[in-house]
VOGUKE-73326 format. One line per 5 residues: number of its first residue (from 1); their letters; for each residue z, y, x of N, C-alpha, C. Coordinates in steps of 0.05 Angstrom, whole numbers, plus 5000, padded with zeros to 4 digits. Each point is the difference from the previous one (the first is absolute). Example, Ala and Ser with C-alpha at 12.3 -4.5 7.8 and 13.67 -1.06 7.14 Angstrom:
BEGIN
1) as) 5156 4886 5264 5000 5024 4982 5000 5024 5018; 4986 5021 4993 5001 5024 5016 5014 5022 4985
***
This chain:
BEGIN
1) maktk) 5555 1582 8115 4996 5026 5013 5024 5017 4998; 5009 5012 5022 5024 5016 5000 4996 5026 4984; 5021 5009 4986 4999 5025 4986 5001 5023 5019; 4985 5021 4993 5001 5025 5016 5019 5019 4987; 5020 5008 5016 5020 5018 4989 4989 5028 4997
6) tsgnd) 5004 5012 4977 4992 5027 4996 5023 5017 4990; 4999 5026 5004 5021 5017 4989 4997 5003 4971; 5021 5009 4986 4998 5004 4971 4979 5020 4993; 4998 5022 5016 4980 5021 4994 4971 4989 5003; 4995 4985 5021 4973 4989 5004 4992 4982 4977
11) eidrr) 5019 4983 4991 4994 4981 4979 4994 5015 4974; 5016 5020 4994 4995 5015 4975 4973 5014 5001; 4993 5012 5023 4974 5012 5003 4978 4980 4997; 5003 4976 5012 4979 4979 4999 4995 4992 4971; 5021 4998 4984 4997 4991 4972 4996 5023 4981
16) ngsqi) 4996 5024 5011 4995 5024 4983 5023 5004 4980; 5025 4996 5009 5023 5004 4983 5005 5030 4996; 5015 5006 4978 5007 5028 4995 5023 5009 5016; 5002 5025 5006 5023 5011 5015 5025 4999 4982; 5022 4995 5012 5025 4998 4985 5010 5028 4992
21) dddtr) 4988 5021 5011 5007 5028 4992 4993 5005 4971; 4982 4985 4989 4993 5003 4972 5023 4988 4984; 5015 5018 4986 5025 4990 4987 4995 4984 4975; 4974 4995 4993 4994 4981 4978 5001 4971 5010; 5000 4996 5026 5000 4973 5011 5028 4988 4999
26) vtiae) 5001 4974 4997 5026 4986 5002 5003 4991 5029; 5021 5009 5013 5005 4993 5028 5007 4971 5003; 4999 4990 5024 5009 4973 5006 5029 4996 4993; 5017 5020 5007 5028 4998 4993 5005 4999 4970; 4984 5015 4985 5003 4999 4971 4991 4974 4989
31) rlllm) 4979 4988 5011 4991 4973 4991 5022 4980 5005; 5013 5002 5023 5022 4981 5006 5023 5003 4980; 5006 5025 4992 5021 5005 4981 4992 4990 4972; 4975 5005 4992 4991 4990 4974 5002 4970 4999; 4994 4986 5021 5002 4971 5001 5029 4991 4996
36) slsrd) 5019 5016 5010 5028 4992 5000 5013 5004 4973; 4988 5016 4982 5012 5007 4975 4996 4978 4979; 5021 4993 4986 4997 4983 4976 4985 5017 4979; 4980 4989 4987 4981 5017 4984 5014 5013 4976; 5018 4986 4987 5012 5011 4975 5026 5014 5006
41) egvpa) 5017 4989 5018 5026 5013 5005 4998 5022 5020; 4980 4999 5018 4998 5021 5020 5021 4999 5022; 5008 4976 5006 5021 4996 5021 4987 4991 5025; 5003 5014 5023 4988 4991 5025 5015 4975 5011; 4984 4982 5011 5012 4976 5012 5017 5008 5024
46) slphm) 5023 4988 5003 5018 5005 5023 4998 4975 5018; 4990 5004 5024 4999 4978 5019 5024 5002 5019; 5009 4977 5010 5023 5000 5019 4992 5013 5026; 5020 5010 5014 4997 5011 5027 4981 5024 5001; 4998 5015 4978 4984 5024 4998 4970 4995 5006
51) ahdva) 4991 4975 4995 4973 4993 5007 4979 5017 4986; 5004 5005 4974 4981 5016 4985 4999 5029 5011; 5023 5011 5007 5000 5027 5010 4986 5002 5028; 5003 4979 5016 4986 4999 5025 4969 5000 4995; 4992 4983 4981 4971 4999 4993 4991 5027 4989
56) lagai) 5016 5013 4984 4992 5026 4990 4997 5020 5023; 5018 4999 5019 4998 5018 5024 4973 4994 5014; 4993 4974 5003 4975 4994 5013 4976 5010 4984; 5001 4998 4974 4978 5010 4983 4998 5031 5003; 5022 5014 5002 4999 5029 5003 4987 5007 5027
61) lidle) 5007 4986 5021 4987 5005 5026 4970 4995 4999; 4992 4978 4987 4971 4995 4998 4987 5021 4984; 5012 5009 4978 4989 5021 4984 4996 5026 5016; 5020 5006 5017 4998 5024 5016 4979 4997 5022; 4996 4976 5010 4979 4996 5019 4972 5003 4987
66) farri) 4997 4988 4977 4975 5003 4985 4994 5029 4994; 5021 5016 4995 4997 5028 4994 4996 5017 5025; 4999 4987 5023 4996 5013 5026 5023 5020 5006; 5024 4993 4993 5023 5016 5006 5015 4989 5024; 4999 4974 5004 5013 4988 5023 4980 4980 5013
71) riqrg) 5007 4992 5025 4985 4980 5014 5020 4979 5009; 4994 4975 4996 5017 4978 5009 4984 4985 5022; 5010 5002 5024 4987 4985 5022 5021 4994 5021; 4995 4977 5013 5018 4989 5020 5029 5000 4990; 5003 4993 4974 5027 4997 4989 5016 5025 4995
76) rveli) 4986 5023 5001 5014 5026 4996 4986 5015 4977; 5016 5017 4987 4990 5016 4978 4998 5029 5010; 4975 5011 5000 4996 5027 5010 4989 5018 4978; 5011 5024 4998 4992 5019 4980 4974 5014 5010; 4980 5002 4982 4976 5014 5008 4994 5024 4981
81) dwqpt) 5012 5000 4976 4995 5022 4981 5023 4999 4979; 5015 5022 4997 5022 4999 4981 4995 5016 4975; 4974 5005 4994 4993 5013 4975 5006 4980 4977; 5009 5011 4977 5007 4982 4977 4976 4983 4991; 5007 4976 4990 4979 4982 4990 4995 5003 4971
86) ghgfl) 5018 5014 4986 4998 5002 4971 5017 4980 4985; 5012 4981 5015 5018 4980 4988 5028 5007 5010; 5018 5008 4982 5026 5010 5008 5016 4981 5017; 5000 4974 4993 5017 4982 5015 4988 4995 5028; 4973 5000 5002 4988 4997 5027 5007 5025 5017
91) dralq) 5000 5023 4987 5005 5025 5015 5029 5001 5010; 5019 4988 4984 5027 4998 5010 5002 4984 5026; 4986 4978 5000 5000 4983 5025 4985 5015 5022; 4978 5013 4994 4985 5015 5020 5017 5022 5012; 5016 5014 4984 5017 5021 5010 5021 4989 5019
96) kihla) 5011 4976 4993 5019 4987 5018 4988 4993 5027; 4975 4991 5000 4986 4994 5025 4995 5026 5015; 4993 5021 4986 4995 5026 5013 5025 5010 5014; 5023 4997 4987 5025 5010 5011 5011 4984 5023; 4989 4976 5004 5010 4983 5023 4992 5013 5026
101) sdple) 5018 5000 5019 4994 5013 5025 4980 4986 5017; 4999 4974 4998 4981 4984 5016 4988 4978 4983; 4976 4990 5007 4989 4976 4987 5019 4977 5002; 5004 4985 4978 5018 4977 5000 4984 4974 4997; 5013 4979 5007 4988 4973 4997 4996 4995 4970
106) lgawl) 4980 4983 4995 4993 4993 4972 5024 4988 4986; 5014 4982 5014 5024 4987 4987 5021 5020 4993; 5004 5020 5017 5020 5021 4994 4993 5015 4974; 4974 5006 4997 4992 5015 4976 5002 4982 4975; 4995 4974 5002 5004 4983 4977 5029 5000 4991
111) nllae) 5019 5000 5019 5028 5000 4993 5008 5027 4989; 4991 5022 5012 5008 5027 4990 4989 5005 4972; 4975 4994 4995 4989 5004 4974 5011 4981 4979; 5007 4976 5008 5012 4981 4982 5028 5010 4991; 5014 5013 5018 5027 5011 4993 4996 5022 4979
116) dasdl) 4978 5015 5000 4995 5021 4981 4985 4990 4975; 4998 4974 4997 4982 4989 4979 5008 5008 4972; 5026 5004 4994 5009 5006 4973 4986 5026 4990; 5002 5021 5016 4987 5026 4992 4970 4997 5000; 4989 4986 5019 4970 4997 5002 4990 4985 4975
121) khaaf) 5014 4979 4993 4992 4984 4976 5000 5017 4975; 5022 5015 4996 5003 5015 4975 4978 5021 4999; 4994 5013 5022 4978 5020 5000 4973 4987 4994; 4996 4976 5010 4975 4986 4995 4998 4992 4970; 5023 4990 4989 5000 4993 4972 4994 5024 4982
126) esltd) 5011 5023 5007 4995 5024 4984 4971 5008 5002; 4988 4996 5023 4971 5006 5003 4984 4981 4983; 5007 4974 4999 4986 4981 4983 5004 5007 4971; 5023 5010 4993 5005 5008 4972 4982 5024 4992; 4998 5019 5018 4983 5023 4995 4971 4993 4995
131) rglva) 4991 4978 5013 4973 4991 4997 4996 4979 4978; 5021 4995 4985 4999 4982 4977 4998 4970 5007; 5007 4993 5024 4998 4971 5008 5026 4985 4992; 5022 5014 5001 5026 4989 4990 5012 5021 4981; 5018 4990 4983 5016 5017 4983 5027 5004 5013
136) ierrk) 5017 5017 4989 5027 5002 5011 5020 4996 4977; 5019 4983 5005 5022 4995 4981 5026 5008 5012; 5015 5017 4987 5026 5010 5010 5023 4987 4984; 5020 4990 5015 5023 4989 4987 5025 5013 5011; 5018 5009 4982 5025 5011 5009 5019 4978 5009
141) lvsgf) 5014 5005 5022 5019 4981 5010 5028 5011 4995; 5015 5008 5020 5027 5011 4997 5003 5025 5016; 5017 5018 4991 5007 5025 5015 4976 5016 5009; 4980 5002 4983 4977 5016 5006 4978 4986 5016; 5005 4975 5009 4979 4986 5015 4979 4990 4980
146) eahff) 4975 4999 5010 4978 4992 4983 4983 4980 5016; 4990 4980 4986 4982 4980 5013 4972 5004 4989; 4981 5000 5019 4971 5003 4993 4986 4973 5004; 4983 4993 4981 4983 4976 5002 4971 5009 4995; 4981 4985 5011 4972 5008 4999 4982 4978 4990
151) phakt) 5001 4993 4974 4982 4979 4990 4971 5009 5002; 4982 4981 5003 4971 5006 5001 4992 5013 4973; 4985 5021 5002 4991 5014 4976 4980 4983 4985; 5003 4998 4974 4983 4982 4983 4971 5011 4999; 4997 5026 5003 4974 5013 4997 4986 5006 5026
156) sgers) 5011 4991 5022 4988 5007 5026 4972 4987 5005; 4996 4977 4988 4974 4986 5004 4998 4988 5028; 5022 5001 5015 5000 4989 5027 5006 4971 5000; 4982 4983 5010 5006 4971 5001 5016 4995 5026; 5020 4984 4998 5018 4996 5023 4984 4987 5023
161) lvtrm) 5009 5005 5024 4988 4989 5024 5002 4970 5000; 5022 4990 4990 5004 4970 4999 4979 4988 4981; 4995 5013 4977 4980 4990 4981 4973 5000 5013; 4993 5022 5014 4974 5002 5012 4997 4979 5022; 5021 4994 5015 5000 4978 5020 4994 4974 4986
166) ahsea) 5014 4995 4978 4998 4974 4986 4971 4996 4990; 4986 5021 4994 4972 4998 4990 4980 5003 5023; 5010 4999 5024 4982 5002 5024 4982 5024 5000; 5010 5022 4989 4984 5024 5000 4999 5013 5028; 4979 5015 5005 4998 5014 5026 5022 5021 5001
171) lepqd) 5014 5001 5022 5023 5019 5003 4993 5022 5020; 5010 5023 4996 4997 5022 5019 5017 4995 5025; 4992 5013 5022 5017 4996 5024 5029 5006 4996; 5007 5020 4984 5028 5007 4995 5014 4977 4985; 4985 4987 4981 5011 4977 4986 5007 4978 5020
176) vlavc) 4981 4994 5017 5004 4978 5019 5024 5006 5018; 5003 5024 5009 5023 5007 5017 5027 4998 4984; 5000 5007 4975 5024 4997 4984 5007 4971 4997; 4980 4982 4997 5004 4972 4998 5012 4989 5026; 4988 5009 5023 5010 4991 5026 5029 5008 5005
181) laeac) 5007 5025 4992 5028 5009 5003 5019 4985 4982; 4991 4994 4975 5016 4985 4982 5006 4972 5010; 4979 4988 5012 5004 4973 5012 5019 5002 5024; 4997 5021 5016 5016 5002 5025 5030 5003 4993; 5007 5013 4978 5028 5005 4993 5012 4979 4981
186) glfea) 4983 4982 4989 5010 4980 4982 5001 5009 4971; 4985 5021 4993 5001 5011 4972 4990 4980 4980; 4979 4984 5007 4988 4982 4980 5020 4979 4992; 5018 4992 5018 5021 4981 4992 5018 5010 4979; 5004 5027 4999 5018 5012 4981 4986 5006 4973
191) ilsdk) 4974 5007 5000 4987 5009 4976 4984 4979 4986; 4994 4978 5013 4983 4979 4988 5016 4974 4996; 4994 4987 4978 5012 4974 4996 4988 4980 5021; 5014 4978 5004 4991 4981 5019 4972 4990 4994; 4995 4996 4974 4974 4990 4991 4977 5020 5006
196) rrrrl) 5005 5025 4994 4980 5021 5004 4996 5005 5030; 5022 4998 5015 4997 5005 5029 4984 4978 5013; 5003 4976 4991 4984 4978 5011 4970 5004 4993; 4995 5010 4976 4972 5005 4992 4987 5022 5017; 5016 5020 5007 4989 5022 5015 5003 4997 5030
201) edrih) 5013 4979 5009 5006 4997 5029 4975 5002 5017; 4978 4985 4992 4976 5000 5017 4987 5027 5000; 5001 5015 4978 4988 5026 4998 5015 5020 5018; 5027 4998 4999 5017 5018 5017 4994 4995 5029; 5000 4974 5008 4995 4993 5028 4973 5008 5009
206) qlaat) 4980 4998 4982 4973 5007 5007 4998 5031 5005; 5013 5016 4983 5000 5029 5004 5014 5007 5026; 5023 4987 5005 5015 5006 5025 4984 4992 5025; 4986 4978 4998 4986 4990 5024 4975 5017 5006; 4987 5011 4980 4975 5015 5005 5005 5029 5005
211) nsvae) 5024 5010 4994 5006 5028 5004 5003 5006 5030; 4987 5022 5009 5002 5007 5029 5010 5029 5002; 5012 5011 4979 5008 5028 5000 5031 5001 5003; 5009 5019 5016 5029 5005 5003 5016 4975 5006; 4989 4983 5016 5014 4975 5006 5026 5004 5014
216) avies) 5001 5021 5018 5025 5005 5014 5023 5006 4981; 4994 5016 4979 5021 5007 4981 5008 4976 4984; 4981 4984 4990 5006 4977 4984 5017 4980 5016; 4992 4995 5025 5015 4982 5017 5028 5010 5005; 5003 5026 5004 5027 5012 5004 5017 4997 4976
221) vaaac) 4988 5004 4976 5015 4996 4975 5010 4971 4998; 4982 4981 5005 5008 4972 4998 5022 4994 5020; 4998 5010 5025 5020 4995 5020 5027 5012 4993; 5000 5025 4988 5025 5012 4992 5013 4985 4978; 4984 4989 4981 5012 4985 4978 5011 4973 5010
226) ragrr) 4987 4988 5019 5011 4975 5012 5026 5006 5015; 5001 5022 5014 5024 5008 5015 5023 5005 4980; 4994 5012 4977 5021 5005 4980 5012 4975 4990; 4983 4980 4995 5010 4974 4991 5017 4986 5021; 4992 5002 5026 5016 4988 5021 5027 5014 5003
231) daaaa) 5000 5027 4998 5025 5014 5003 5019 4993 4977; 4989 4998 4976 5017 4993 4977 5011 4972 5003; 4984 4981 5010 5010 4973 5004 5022 4999 5020; 4997 5016 5022 5021 5001 5021 5026 5012 4989; 4997 5021 4984 5024 5012 4988 5014 4981 4981
236) akqtk) 4984 4985 4984 5012 4981 4982 5015 4978 5015; 4988 4991 5022 5013 4979 5016 5026 5010 5012; 5000 5026 5010 5024 5011 5011 5022 5001 4979; 4993 5009 4976 5020 5002 4979 5011 4972 4992; 4982 4980 4999 5008 4973 4993 5019 4989 5021
241) nggkt) 4996 5007 5025 5017 4990 5022 5025 5017 5004; 5005 5018 4982 5024 5016 5002 4998 5024 5018; 4975 5008 5006 4997 5023 5017 5010 5026 4987; 5006 5020 5016 5011 5025 4990 4979 5015 4984; 5007 5009 4976 4983 5017 4985 5015 5026 4993
246) nnwew) 4985 5022 5000 5012 5025 4993 4993 5007 4971; 5015 5019 4989 4994 5010 4973 4981 5024 5002; 4975 4996 4993 4980 5020 5003 4997 5017 4975; 4993 5025 5004 4996 5019 4978 4975 5016 5005; 4986 5006 4978 4978 5019 5000 5004 5019 4977
251) rafws) 4997 5026 5004 5005 5019 4979 4978 5021 4999; 4994 5010 4976 4982 5022 4996 5013 5019 4980; 4994 5026 5003 5013 5021 4984 4978 5018 4988; 5006 5009 4976 4982 5019 4986 5016 5024 4990; 4989 5024 5002 5014 5023 4990 4983 5017 4981
256) drqpv) 4974 5002 5005 4983 5018 4985 4984 4986 4978; 5003 4974 4998 4986 4985 4980 5016 4974 4994; 4997 4990 4975 5012 4975 4994 4983 4977 5012; 5013 4979 5010 4986 4980 5017 4983 4981 4984; 4978 4991 5013 4981 4981 4989 4998 4976 5019
261) itpgd) 4999 4976 4988 4995 4976 5016 4976 4986 4988; 4987 4983 5016 4978 4983 4991 5007 4971 5007; 5017 4987 4984 5010 4974 5008 4979 4979 5000; 5001 4983 5021 4982 4977 5001 5011 4976 4985; 4984 4979 5001 5008 4977 4983 5025 4985 5011
266) aagld) 5008 5006 5025 5024 4987 5011 5025 5017 4998; 4998 5024 4987 5022 5018 5000 5022 4992 4980; 4993 4985 4979 5020 4992 4981 5009 5022 4982; 4983 5020 4995 5008 5024 4984 4983 5001 4974; 4999 4978 4986 4986 5000 4974 5019 5011 4979
271) gsaey) 4992 5000 4975 5016 5012 4979 5027 4986 4995; 5003 4976 5010 5025 4985 4996 5021 5006 5022; 4993 5017 5019 5019 5005 5022 5025 5014 4989; 5023 4991 5008 5025 5011 4991 5015 5013 5023; 5007 5025 4998 5014 5015 5021 5030 5002 4993
276) katnv) 5016 5000 5020 5029 5005 4996 5004 5030 5007; 5008 5015 4980 5003 5029 5003 5029 5008 5004; 5006 5017 5019 5028 5009 5005 4999 5030 5008; 5021 5014 4992 5004 5028 5009 5019 5000 5023; 4993 5014 5021 5015 4999 5025 5004 5029 5011
281) sdryl) 5024 5006 5009 5006 5025 5013 5008 4994 5029; 4987 5012 5019 5005 4995 5029 5004 5026 5014; 5017 5000 5020 5002 5023 5019 4993 4989 5028; 4977 5008 5010 4991 4991 5026 5012 5018 5022; 5006 4988 5022 5009 5014 5024 4978 5000 5021
286) liper) 4988 5022 5004 4977 5002 5019 5011 5010 5027; 4996 4983 5020 5010 5006 5027 4977 5005 5018; 4999 5023 5014 4977 5005 5017 4994 4977 5019; 4974 4994 5003 4989 4980 5018 5008 4972 4993; 5010 4996 4975 5005 4972 4991 4985 4996 4974
291) rdnik) 4988 4976 4998 4985 4993 4976 5012 4977 4985; 5026 4994 5006 5014 4980 4984 5005 5010 4972; 5000 4982 4981 5005 5008 4972 5030 4999 4995; 5013 5024 4999 5029 5002 4998 5006 5017 4975; 5015 4988 4981 5006 5015 4976 5027 4993 4989
296) lrkng) 5010 5019 4984 5026 4996 4986 4994 4993 4972; 5012 4977 4991 4996 4990 4973 5024 4985 4991; 5010 5005 4976 5021 4985 4987 5025 4997 5019; 5010 5023 5009 5025 5000 5015 4997 4984 5026; 4977 5001 5012 4997 4986 5025 4976 5010 5016
301) levke) 4995 4988 5023 4978 5007 5018 4981 4976 5001; 4974 5005 4996 4980 4979 5002 4982 5007 5023; 4995 4980 5018 4984 5005 5024 4980 4978 5003; 4974 5009 5004 4979 4982 5008 4990 5010 5027; 5004 4984 5020 4992 5009 5027 4971 4993 5006
306) liesy) 4985 5020 5008 4972 4996 5007 4997 4984 5026; 4985 4978 4999 4996 4983 5023 4974 5007 5014; 4978 5001 4985 4974 5006 5012 4982 5011 4978; 4978 5013 5009 4980 5010 4981 4973 4994 5011; 4981 4995 4982 4973 4993 5008 4981 5014 4980
311) rhyea) 4984 5019 5010 4984 5017 4982 5019 5012 4979; 4995 4995 4975 5017 5012 4979 5020 4980 4989; 5006 4979 5015 5019 4979 4991 5025 5002 5017; 5023 4996 4987 5026 5002 5014 5016 4975 4995; 5014 4990 5021 5017 4977 4997 5029 5008 5004
316) frpke) 5017 4991 4982 5028 5007 5000 5018 4975 5002; 5023 5003 5012 5021 4979 4998 5010 4999 4972; 5012 4977 4992 5011 4998 4973 5020 5023 4995; 5000 5009 4975 5017 5023 4992 5029 4993 5005; 5015 5019 5011 5028 4997 5005 5015 5020 4981
321) vlkfp) 5020 4990 4985 5015 5016 4981 5029 5002 5010; 5009 5025 5004 5028 5005 5008 5013 5017 4979; 5022 4990 4989 5015 5014 4979 5023 5016 5013; 5005 5024 4988 5023 5016 5010 5026 4987 4991; 5021 5002 5017 5000 5011 5028 4986 4981 5019
326) ieagd) 4985 5012 5019 4984 4984 5019 5014 4999 5027; 5002 4976 5011 5012 4997 5026 4983 5013 5022; 5013 5012 5020 4985 5013 5022 4982 4981 5014; 5009 4975 5004 4984 4980 5014 4974 4994 4985; 5000 5001 4974 4975 4996 4984 4981 5023 5004
331) llrif) 5011 5025 5000 4984 5023 5004 4987 5002 5028; 5015 4989 5020 4990 5002 5027 4973 4985 5003; 4996 4979 4985 4975 4985 5002 4976 5018 4991; 5006 5019 4982 4979 5017 4990 4999 5027 5015; 5024 5010 5007 5002 5026 5013 5016 4997 5026
336) prlhg) 4987 4992 5021 5015 4994 5025 5017 5023 5011; 4992 5025 4994 5015 5022 5012 5027 5005 4986; 5007 4984 4980 5026 5004 4987 5022 4986 5014; 4995 4990 5024 5021 4986 5015 5024 5019 5005; 5024 4991 4993 5023 5017 5003 5006 5017 4975
341) aletv) 4984 4998 4979 5005 5015 4976 5023 4988 4983; 5002 5008 4975 5021 4990 4983 4998 4969 4997; 5023 4987 4995 5000 4971 4997 4985 4993 4974; 5003 5015 4979 4985 4996 4976 4989 5026 4989; 4978 4999 4986 4989 5023 4986 5004 4995 4970
346) sdeae) 5014 5018 4987 5009 4994 4973 4980 5007 4978; 4983 5020 5005 4982 5008 4978 4975 5014 5012; 4983 5008 4982 4974 5012 5007 5004 5026 5017; 5018 5017 4991 5005 5025 5014 5010 4995 5029; 5018 4981 5003 5010 4994 5027 4978 4988 5017
351) leatl) 4983 4984 4988 4978 4988 5016 4982 5022 5010; 4991 5018 4983 4982 5021 5009 5013 5018 5021; 5026 5007 4996 5013 5016 5020 5002 4986 5027; 5006 4974 4999 5002 4985 5025 4973 4998 5014; 4979 4995 4985 4973 4999 5012 4993 5026 5013
356) aahgy) 5005 5022 4986 4993 5027 5011 5016 5006 5025; 5025 4991 5001 5017 5005 5023 4991 4985 5025; 4985 4979 4996 4991 4984 5023 4970 5003 5004; 4988 5022 4990 4973 5007 5008 4978 4988 4984; 5006 4988 4977 4979 4988 4984 4987 5020 4981
361) vpsri) 5014 5020 4991 4990 5022 4983 4982 4990 4978; 5011 4985 4981 4982 4989 4979 4993 5022 4979; 4976 4998 4989 4992 5016 4977 5003 4982 4976; 5011 5012 4978 5003 4985 4975 4977 5006 4982; 4990 4980 4987 4979 5005 4980 5004 4980 4976
366) dvekv) 5002 5011 4977 5006 4984 4976 4974 4993 4986; 4999 4975 4991 4976 4989 4987 5008 4986 4974; 4987 5008 4978 5003 4986 4974 4975 4984 4994; 5004 4974 4995 4977 4982 4997 4999 4986 4974; 4976 4995 4990 4995 4979 4979 4984 4979 5014
371) rnrir) 5012 4977 5005 4988 4980 5017 4992 4976 4983; 4975 4991 5004 4989 4977 4985 4991 4979 5020; 5013 4977 4999 4994 4979 5019 4989 4974 4987; 4984 4986 5015 4989 4975 4992 4996 4982 5024; 5006 4974 4997 4996 4981 5022 4973 4987 4997
376) lvndv) 4984 5002 5022 4974 4988 5000 5001 4973 5015; 4978 4991 5010 4999 4973 5013 5011 5002 5028; 5009 4977 5011 5008 4998 5028 5023 5019 5007; 5020 5003 4982 5023 5017 5005 4994 5029 5006; 4977 5009 4990 4993 5028 5003 5009 5015 4975
381) rlefc) 5012 5023 5004 5010 5017 4978 4984 5026 4999; 4994 5009 4976 4986 5025 4995 5018 5019 4985; 5000 5025 5008 5016 5020 4987 4983 5025 4993; 4999 5008 4975 4989 5025 4992 5023 5019 4993; 5001 5023 5011 5023 5018 4997 4991 5028 4994
386) eftva) 5014 5013 4981 4997 5029 4995 5027 5012 5008; 4999 5021 5016 5026 5011 5009 4998 5030 5004; 5023 5013 5000 5002 5029 5005 5017 5004 5025; 4990 5019 5016 5014 5007 5025 4993 5029 5006; 5021 5016 5007 4996 5028 5007 4985 5015 4978
391) ggtyw) 5005 4994 4975 4987 5014 4978 4972 4991 4994; 4989 4981 5014 4973 4991 4995 4999 4972 4989; 4979 4993 4985 4996 4973 4990 4979 4986 5016; 5006 4975 5007 4982 4984 5017 4998 4972 4988; 4981 4985 5011 4997 4972 4993 4997 4984 5026
396) sacve) 5010 4976 5000 4996 4983 5024 4995 4971 4992; 4984 4986 5016 4996 4972 4997 5010 4987 5026; 5014 4978 4997 5010 4985 5024 4994 4971 4996; 4990 4988 5022 4996 4971 5001 5018 4990 5022; 5016 4980 4994 5021 4991 5019 5001 4970 5000
401) gpdfg) 5004 4988 5024 5003 4972 5002 5007 4991 5028; 5006 4974 5004 5009 4991 5026 4978 4995 5021; 4975 5001 4991 4978 4993 5018 4979 5023 5000; 4993 5009 5024 4982 5023 5002 4973 4994 4987; 4988 4976 5005 4974 4994 4989 5000 4999 4970
406) rvrnc) 5021 4989 4988 5001 4999 4970 5002 5028 4988; 5017 5017 5013 5003 5027 4990 4973 5015 5002; 4987 4997 5022 4974 5013 5005 4979 4991 4980; 4999 4974 4995 4981 4989 4980 5005 5011 4972; 5026 5002 4993 5007 5010 4974 4992 5029 4997
411) vhsin) 5004 5016 5020 4992 5029 4999 4970 5001 4995; 4984 4983 5013 4971 5001 4997 4991 4987 4974; 5017 4985 4986 4992 4990 4974 5008 5019 4978; 5018 5018 5005 5008 5020 4981 4982 5025 5001; 4990 5006 5024 4982 5022 5004 5010 5027 4989
416) pqagr) 5022 5010 5010 5009 5027 4991 4982 5022 5011; 4994 5020 4984 4980 5020 5006 5013 5026 5010; 4991 5010 5023 5005 5027 5009 5029 5008 5001; 5017 4982 5007 5028 5007 5004 5005 5008 5029; 5022 5013 5005 5008 5007 5027 5017 4977 5011
421) vmgym) 4989 4985 5019 5013 4976 5009 5018 5006 5024; 5026 4994 4996 5020 5005 5022 5026 4986 4992; 5019 4999 5019 5026 4989 4994 5016 5019 4983; 5020 4989 4986 5017 5016 4982 5014 5022 5016; 5011 4994 5023 5015 5020 5014 4981 5021 5012
426) dflhr) 4976 4993 5008 4980 5019 5008 4994 5020 4978; 4997 4988 4975 4994 5017 4977 5023 5020 4995; 5025 4990 5000 5023 5018 4995 5003 5021 5022; 4995 4992 5025 5002 5020 5021 4979 5022 4995; 4976 4993 4990 4979 5020 4995 5008 5018 4977
431) vvsdq) 5013 4988 4979 5009 5017 4978 5020 5020 5010; 5019 4992 5017 5021 5018 5010 4987 5022 5017; 4980 4993 5017 4988 5019 5017 4983 5021 4984; 4991 4992 4976 4983 5018 4984 5018 5019 4984; 5026 4995 4998 5017 5017 4984 5005 5027 5014
***
């Protein structure tokens, strides 16, 4: 007999479920996060291709639909009520939907909320901490950075969803949906041993097969995760065949608080992580309408030319280093309007005067840094930095590597919280404009 599709709201009403507005309830998104946490270490599982974050985005949308804040129909997400739900992380997502000018496709919202998953996760973990379901463990890293972990609280009395599945206990509709989303994104492959997964396989499939709630969201999550795997495979094949790769960067900045991260199990930031620390003095040259990274360092000019940007990620050509005196022909590649200028530029003062004379009008800004770097997997590099500029103290995190997908995955396994995400030159331009 064919299943009859019902909306999330109809199904919750039919089973006499409680409203999610009651902040004593554990949301579907929180159940998914609790499943992902190692019980003692409190480290969330990191799935490739942002699969877990896509599933979390799907859980948030289902939670909002159950709370009667949105309606999902014909593949679109429509706002019907933007009053707070009482769950801070859900309300952040709801506000984002409220501010959207038009209803968007379901797939678009999965991507948008997945990109915001770091802040949403941390807010959900804090809520779980407040209710005694997880504890919080803080570890100092370097230069004011702090890592937060959320082991399951010993006194919570909450039996894990996986344990209740193994004992064939009756599950609430929210439990079933969390299981379906975990299956759709491949979470069970990360959190269960092969032996335990085989034991639970029939139970997982039975729950997924009998569920008739929020099928459109679950199917979209599964499709997005499959697409992520295909895109990663295509990128790996291009790299193997010698295809062109750019040097991608992602950066976040903090000014009013010291930064917090919630590293996943794939981040490689356990207690044995060793950082290479260096003190650096740079003088950046900010040129209106250009976002290339141009700075003076160690009696020379260093240039990283911006090739493309995608969301908050930027791709640069390999760094070019020019030592004084610099030949005019070398400068022309970077500053085309210098045609006909001096044959060589002998020092910093002459360079700045020459640029100004040809309409570049650079602004100088000096930056003093304490830089801590570590190499992670797949040629991805992580930098935690504390620096001073224009009399202020700031912190930044940078993830850098030759492949966009690997950089993006690393960002989502580090989970930096509440930073201002932008390119370095955009940040410095903003500092200058605020002076």
